C-alpha positions in Angstrom: -23.9 16.8 25.1 -22.3 17.2 21.7 -18.8 15.7 21.6 -15.9 18.1 21.2 -13.3 18.0 18.6 -10.8 15.1 18.5 -7.4 16.1 19.9 -4.4 16.1 17.7 -1.8 13.7 19.0 1.5 12.9 17.2 2.2 9.2 16.6 5.9 8.4 17.0 7.9 7.6 13.9 10.3 5.1 15.4 8.2 2.1 14.4 8.1 2.6 10.6 9.2 -1.0 10.0 7.2 -2.7 12.8 4.8 -4.2 10.4 7.5 -6.3 8.7 7.0 -9.3 11.1 3.4 -9.3 12.5 4.2 -11.7 15.3 7.5 -10.1 16.5 8.4 -6.8 18.0 6.1 -4.1 19.3 2.6 -3.4 18.1 2.9 -1.5 14.8 1.7 2.1 15.2 2.1 3.3 11.6 2.4 1.9 8.1 5.8 1.6 6.5 7.5 -0.4 3.8 6.0 -3.9 4.4 8.4 -6.8 4.1 7.0 -9.1 1.3 6.1 -12.7 2.0 6.9 -15.6 -0.3 3.3 -15.7 -1.4 3.2 -12.1 -2.5 3.1 -11.7 -6.3 5.9 -9.7 -7.9 4.9 -6.2 -9.1 6.5 -2.9 -10.2 5.0 0.2 -8.6 5.2 3.3 -10.9 5.6 6.6 -9.1 6.2 10.2 -10.2 5.0 13.8 -10.5 2.4 15.0 -12.9 3.6 16.0 -16.3 6.5 13.6 -16.4 5.0 11.3 -19.1 4.5 8.3 -16.8 1.6 6.9 -18.9 3.8 7.1 -22.0 6.7 5.3 -20.3 4.5 2.5 -19.0 2.8 2.2 -22.4 6.2 1.8 -24.0 7.2 -0.9 -21.6 4.0 -2.7 -22.1 3.7 -2.0 -25.8 0.2 -0.6 -25.4 -1.6 2.6 -26.3 -1.2 5.2 -23.6 -5.0 5.8 -23.6 -5.5 2.3 -22.3 -3.8 3.3 -19.0 -6.1 6.2 -18.3 -8.0 6.0 -15.0 -10.2 8.4 -13.0 -8.3 10.9 -10.8 -7.2 9.3 -7.5 -7.6 5.7 -8.6 -4.8 3.1 -8.9 -4.2 1.1 -12.0 -3.2 -2.6 -11.8 -2.1 -4.2 -15.1 -2.0 -8.0 -15.1 -1.6 -10.8 -17.7 -4.6 -12.5 -19.2 -5.4 -14.3 -22.4 -8.6 -12.2 -22.8 -8.3 -8.4 -22.5 -10.6 -7.0 -19.7 -10.9 -3.8 -17.7 -12.7 -3.7 -14.4 -13.2 -1.0 -11.7 -13.4 -2.0 -8.1 -15.7 0.4 -6.2 -16.2 0.2 -2.4 -19.9 -0.4 -1.6 -20.3 -3.0 -4.4 -19.8 -6.7 -4.2 -18.9 -7.1 -7.9 -16.4 -5.1 -10.0 -17.8 -2.9 -12.8 -16.7 -3.8 -16.3 -15.5 -1.0 -18.5 -15.6 -0.8 -22.3 -13.0 0.7 -24.5 -13.6 4.2 -23.3 -12.9 4.2 -19.6 -13.7 7.8 -18.9 -17.0 7.7 -20.7 -18.1 5.1 -18.2 -16.6 6.8 -15.2 -19.4 9.3 -14.4 -21.9 6.4 -14.2 -20.3 5.3 -11.0 -21.4 6.7 -7.7 -17.8 7.3 -6.7 -14.3 6.8 -8.1 -13.0 3.3 -7.9 -10.2 2.4 -5.5 -8.4 0.6 -8.3 -8.9 -0.3 -12.0 -7.6 -3.7 -13.1 -6.5 -4.0 -16.8 -5.7 -7.5 -18.0 -3.9 -7.8 -21.4 -2.2 -10.7 -23.2 1.3 -9.1 -22.8 4.1 -11.7 -22.2 6.0 -9.3 -20.0 3.2 -9.4 -17.4 3.8 -13.1 -16.9 6.9 -12.0 -14.9 5.3 -9.3 -12.8 2.3 -7.0 -12.6 2.5 -3.3 -13.1 0.9 -0.8 -10.7 0.4 2.9 -11.5 -0.3 5.3 -8.7 -1.7 8.8 -8.4 0.8 11.7 -8.9 3.1 12.2 -6.0 1.8 15.8 -5.5 -1.7 14.4 -4.9 -0.9 11.5 -2.6 -0.9 13.3 0.8 0.2 11.7 4.0 -2.1 8.7 3.8 -1.4 8.1 0.2 2.3 8.0 0.8 1.8 5.4 3.5 -0.3 3.3 1.1 2.4 3.6 -1.6 5.1 2.5 0.8 3.1 -0.6 1.9 2.4 -1.5 -1.8 6.1 -0.9 -2.8 7.4 -3.2 0.0 5.0 -6.0 -1.0 5.6 -5.6 -4.7 9.4 -5.5 -4.6 10.3 -2.7 -7.1 9.6 0.9 -7.7 9.8 2.8 -11.0 10.1 6.5 -10.5 9.4 8.6 -13.6 10.5 12.2 -13.8 11.0 14.7 -16.6 14.2 16.5 -17.6 12.9 19.9 -16.4 11.5 18.7 -13.1 13.3 18.6 -9.7 12.7 16.3 -6.8 10.4 17.8 -4.2 10.7 17.3 -0.5 7.8 14.9 -0.5 9.4 12.8 -3.2 12.8 12.8 -1.4 11.2 11.6 1.9 9.3 8.9 0.0 12.5 7.7 -1.7 14.4 7.8 1.6 11.8 5.4 3.1 12.1 3.1 0.1 15.9 3.2 0.3 15.9 1.7 3.8 14.0 -1.4 2.7 14.6 -4.3 0.4 13.1 -2.7 -2.7 14.7 -2.4 -6.1 14.4 1.2 -7.5 14.5 2.2 -11.1 14.5 5.7 -12.5 13.2 6.8 -15.9 14.0 10.3 -17.1 11.9 11.7 -20.0 12.4 14.8 -22.1 11.0 18.0 -20.7 9.0 20.7 -22.4 12.1 22.0 -24.0 13.7 18.6 -24.6 16.9 17.5 -22.8 19.3 19.7 -20.9 21.0 22.3 -23.1 24.7 21.6 -23.8 27.0 24.6 -23.2 28.8 25.7 -26.4 32.6 25.8 -26.6 33.5 29.5 -26.4 34.9 30.9 -29.7 38.3 32.6 -29.8 38.1 36.4 -29.4 39.8 38.4 -32.1 43.3 39.6 -31.1 43.9 37.1 -28.5 45.7 34.6 -30.7 43.5 31.8 -29.5 41.9 29.4 -31.9 39.4 26.5 -31.7 40.8 23.2 -32.6 38.9 21.2 -35.3 36.7 18.4 -34.3 38.7 15.1 -34.2 42.0 16.7 -33.3 43.8 15.7 -30.1 43.0 19.0 -28.4 39.3 19.2 -29.5 36.8 18.8 -26.7 34.7 15.6 -26.7 31.1 16.0 -27.8 28.7 16.2 -24.9 25.5 14.0 -24.9 22.6 16.1 -23.6 20.7 13.0 -22.6 23.6 11.7 -20.4 24.1 15.2 -18.9 20.4 15.3 -17.9 20.3 11.9 -16.4 23.6 12.4 -14.5 22.4 15.8 -13.1 19.2 14.2 -11.8 21.2 11.3 -10.3 23.6 13.7 -8.5 20.7 15.8 -7.1 19.1 12.6 -5.8 22.2 11.1 -4.2 23.0 14.4 -2.5 19.8 13.9 -0.5 19.3 10.1 -0.5 22.7 8.4 -0.8 21.2 5.0 -0.1 20.0 4.9 -3.7 23.4 4.8 -5.2 22.8 1.3 -6.7 19.5 2.4 -8.4 19.5 2.1 -12.2 18.7 5.0 -14.4 17.2 5.0 -17.9 16.5 7.8 -20.4 13.2 7.1 -22.1 12.0 9.1 -25.1 9.2 8.5 -27.6 8.0 5.5 -25.7 11.3 3.6 -26.3 11.5 1.5 -23.1 13.5 -1.5 -24.4 16.4 -1.1 -22.0 14.1 -0.5 -19.1 12.0 -3.5 -20.1 15.0 -5.8 -20.1 16.1 -4.5 -16.7 12.7 -5.2 -15.1 12.6 -8.7 -16.5 16.1 -9.4 -15.0 15.0 -8.1 -11.7 11.8 -10.2 -11.7 13.8 -13.4 -12.4 16.2 -12.8 -9.5 13.5 -11.6 -7.0 11.2 -14.5 -7.9 14.0 -17.0 -7.2 14.8 -15.3 -3.9 11.2 -15.3 -2.7 10.7 -19.0 -3.7 13.9 -20.1 -1.9 12.8 -18.2 1.3 9.7 -20.5 1.6 10.7 -24.1 2.3 8.3 -26.8 0.9 7.8 -28.3 4.4 8.0 -26.1 7.5 9.5 -27.6 10.7 6.6 -29.0 12.8 4.1 -29.0 9.9 3.4 -32.7 10.5 3.1 -35.2 13.3 1.6 -35.0 16.8 2.9 -32.4 19.3 2.7 -33.4 23.1 1.4 -30.8 25.6 3.1 -29.8 28.8 2.5 -31.8 32.0 1.1 -28.8 33.8 0.1 -25.9 31.5 -1.2 -23.9 34.4 -4.0 -21.2 34.2 -3.4 -20.6 30.4 -7.1 -20.1 29.7 -7.4 -17.2 32.3 -4.2 -15.7 31.0 -5.5 -15.9 27.4 -8.7 -14.1 28.4 -6.8 -11.2 30.1 -4.3 -10.9 27.2 -7.1 -10.7 24.6 -8.7 -7.9 26.5 -5.4 -6.1 26.9 -4.6 -6.3 23.2 -8.0 -5.0 22.3 -7.6 -2.0 24.5 -4.1 -1.2 23.2 -5.3 -1.4 19.6 -8.3 0.8 20.3 -6.1 3.4 21.9 -3.7 3.4 18.9 -6.5 3.7 16.4 -8.0 6.6 18.4 -4.6 8.4 18.2 -4.5 7.8 14.4 -8.0 9.1 13.9 -7.1 12.2 15.9 -4.2 12.9 13.6 -6.4 12.2 10.5 -8.9 14.7 11.9 -6.3 17.4 12.0 -5.1 16.7 8.5 -8.6 16.7 7.1 -9.4 20.1 8.8 -6.3 21.6 7.4 -7.1 20.4 3.9 -10.7 21.7 4.1 -9.5 25.2 5.1 -6.2 25.5 3.2 -6.1 22.7 0.6 -8.6 20.6 -1.4 -11.7 22.3 0.1 -15.1 20.7 0.4 -15.1 19.2 -3.1 -11.9 17.2 -2.3 -13.0 16.1 1.1 -14.4 12.7 0.1 -11.3 11.6 -1.8 -9.1 12.8 1.1 -11.0 11.1 3.8 -11.4 7.9 1.8 -7.6 7.7 1.4 -7.2 8.2 5.1 -9.7 5.4 5.8 -7.8 3.0 3.5 -4.5 3.7 5.4 -6.4 3.3 8.7 -7.8 0.0 7.5 -4.3 -1.4 6.7 -3.0 -0.2 10.0 -5.9 -1.8 11.9 -5.5 -5.0 10.0 -1.8 -5.2 10.8 -2.4 -4.5 14.5 -5.1 -7.2 14.7 -2.8 -9.7 12.9 0.0 -8.8 15.3 -2.3 -9.3 18.4 -3.6 -12.7 17.1 0.0 -14.0 16.5 1.0 -13.0 20.0 -2.0 -14.6 21.5 -1.3 -17.8 19.7 2.4 -17.7 20.5 2.0 -17.1 24.2 -1.1 -19.3 24.9 0.1 -22.3 22.8 3.6 -21.9 24.2 2.3 -22.5 27.7 0.1 -25.4 26.7 2.9 -27.1 24.7 5.7 -26.1 27.1 8.0 -24.9 24.3 8.3 -22.1 21.8 6.3 -22.7 18.6 8.0 -23.8 15.4 6.8 -22.3 12.1 4.9 -25.4 11.1 3.1 -25.7 14.5 2.2 -22.0 14.4 0.7 -22.4 10.9 -1.3 -25.4 12.0 -2.7 -23.6 15.0 -3.6 -20.5 13.0 -5.4 -22.7 10.4 -7.4 -24.5 13.2 -8.3 -21.2 14.8 -9.5 -19.7 11.5 -11.5 -22.9 10.9 -13.2 -22.5 14.3 -14.2 -18.9 13.9 -17.4 -19.8 12.2 -18.6 -21.5 15.4 -18.1 -18.4 17.5 -19.2 -15.5 15.3 -22.6 -15.4 17.0 -24.3 -14.1 13.9 -21.7 -11.4 13.2 -20.1 -11.5 9.8 -16.4 -10.6 10.0 -16.1 -10.1 6.3 -17.7 -6.7 6.5 -17.1 -3.3 5.0 -17.8 -0.2 7.1 -19.2 2.5 4.8 -19.3 6.2 5.8 -22.6 7.6 4.6 -23.5 11.1 3.4 -25.0 11.9 6.9 -21.8 11.1 8.7 -22.9 7.7 10.0 -21.5 4.2 9.4 -23.3 1.4 7.6 -22.2 -2.2 7.2 -21.9 -4.2 3.9 -21.4 -7.9 4.1 -21.3 -10.7 1.6 -18.8 -12.4 -0.7 -16.6 -9.9 -2.5 -17.5 -7.0 -0.3 -13.9 -6.4 0.9 -12.3 -7.2 -2.5 -13.0 -3.7 -3.9 -11.2 -1.8 -1.1 -7.6 -2.6 -1.8 -5.8 -0.1 -4.1 -3.0 -2.7 -4.6 -4.2 -6.2 -3.7 -1.6 -8.7 -2.6 -1.4 -12.5 -2.5 -3.9 -14.8 -0.9 -4.4 -13.9 2.7 -3.3 -16.6 5.2 -4.0 -14.7 8.5 -6.6 -15.8 10.9 -8.9 -12.7 10.6 -10.2 -11.1 7.4 -8.9 -7.5 6.7 -10.5 -4.5 8.4 -12.3 -2.5 5.7 -13.4 1.2 6.0 -14.4 3.4 3.0 -16.7 6.2 2.0 -19.9 5.5 0.1 -20.8 7.1 -3.1 -23.3 9.4 -1.4 -20.4 11.3 0.2 -19.1 12.3 -3.3 -22.5 13.3 -4.5 -23.2 15.4 -1.4 -19.9 17.3 -1.2 -19.5 17.8 -4.9 -22.9 19.4 -5.4 -22.9 23.2 -6.0 -24.8 24.1 -2.8 -22.4 22.2 -0.4 -19.3 24.3 -0.1 -19.4 25.6 3.5 -16.1 24.8 5.2 -17.7 24.9 8.7 -20.3 22.3 7.7 -17.6 20.2 6.1 -15.5 20.3 9.3 -18.6 19.3 11.4 -19.4 16.5 9.1 -15.8 15.2 9.1 -15.7 15.3 12.9 -19.0 13.4 13.2 -17.9 10.8 10.7 -14.5 10.2 12.4 -16.2 9.9 15.7 -18.6 7.3 14.4 -15.7 5.4 12.7 -13.8 5.4 16.1 -16.8 3.9 17.9 -17.5 1.3 15.2 -13.9 0.3 15.0 -13.6 -0.1 18.7 -16.5 -2.5 18.7 -15.1 -4.3 15.7 -11.7 -4.8 17.3 -13.1 -6.1 20.6 -15.4 -8.4 18.7 -12.7 -9.8 16.5 -10.3 -10.6 19.3 -13.0 -12.1 21.4 -14.0 -14.6 18.7 -10.3 -15.4 18.2 -10.0 -16.0 21.9 -12.9 -18.4 22.0 -11.7 -20.3 19.0 -8.1 -20.6 20.3 -9.4 -21.6 23.7 -11.4 -24.4 22.1 -8.4 -25.7 20.1 -6.0 -25.7 23.1 -8.6 -27.2 25.4 -8.9 -30.2 23.0 -5.1 -30.5 23.0 -5.0 -30.5 26.9 -7.9 -33.1 27.1 -6.2 -35.4 24.6 -2.6 -34.8 25.8 -1.4 -34.0 22.2 -2.0 -31.3 19.7 -4.1 -32.7 16.8 -4.5 -29.5 14.8 
């Protein structure tokens, strides 16, 4: 019997910040602004609407030609420091990045699909302090893209919003900035001239004949002060923003014209110095319990049986949450096929939904692993875990995963094919291409969950003969159903190998009477 359509179920919005601490609080059910860890590299995420001159502003800050910052539509740009200039595109489905020459767009059509991100490395001293990340225009982000941006902004630490003098904040942008305002993220605003320049300055009315009124000469005590159109424009945008998002009252504003971003550049360097010091001081050189032997409890009880039941319970909860998220994604995709991007835009839309889903599934698996380690090891050791002991246990569990994989490679990419099926891609570097904004070195037990669309999906739905909305809806439904089935198996498999590895580590501790990890 052919499966019916996925039901649309609303996910509650009261857990937006649940992903801040993976091992505390409830299971995260949606992506929000992620709290950065000490190991996360500093970055500034550039955001803004189309037509605001964002590439010119970034080029002025970096002292580069704006053409160097051009990327394919929908791709993210990450600019890093390097002694040798390079440009590489990270495309899901490939284990190695693609090198680009001087003309990025000339090489773009040779790829089977647009890259998730393009990394540009240049010998610019400013990039020693932080990386710069440019995102798609706010009008093209969609619901999934907004969640990806919030996650990246939280880990990066700063957001640069670029708007033009003749542009007003949209509802989507205000909601985005309201989410950012509730987190520990520094926000900078850059205002550029509009199509007609800066805001017009009202003229002083001249005296009408016969009234006896006269205009005082400039410089006299009664003459009105000259009005700066740049200051008027910036202040008008600031007042409009604070009326809707008062939490951004401390944000700094800059007027940028003709690529002159000297003041903005100095402000970003100052922020990076303070934020880098804060993150470094938050990570002590030696965690409590990082060294020495830890005795086990005299009677740990039936900890192994409890661990088995809890692993199964966590896997079931994660599968249920992912099914709800896929149901909502199905509803958004159908709406866009009929009323939005159509068939040609379906691959980009679904690929962005799968990237957000991958981050959510990764956060949920990390949360479940931390809780399993906390509760099982807490029973065996007879006390709550210190930060150092927890890190030692997670390292030992990660080291033991290789013995329990049973031929299954956890570093695997799930690729949606043009027929609506799901294929696996394994090997070193397979998952590196899937992050639009990569973070620091991952220290969690499990590798990230990775789902993406293959290049065949782009080729299929962008060909002239494939523009039937009904066929696109059926294909999307079939693809999402296959993703749900494959993710369910993947989550169960991952938590099972973690349970086996953790059981082995704790069994050794019980046999020896001390934790040797």
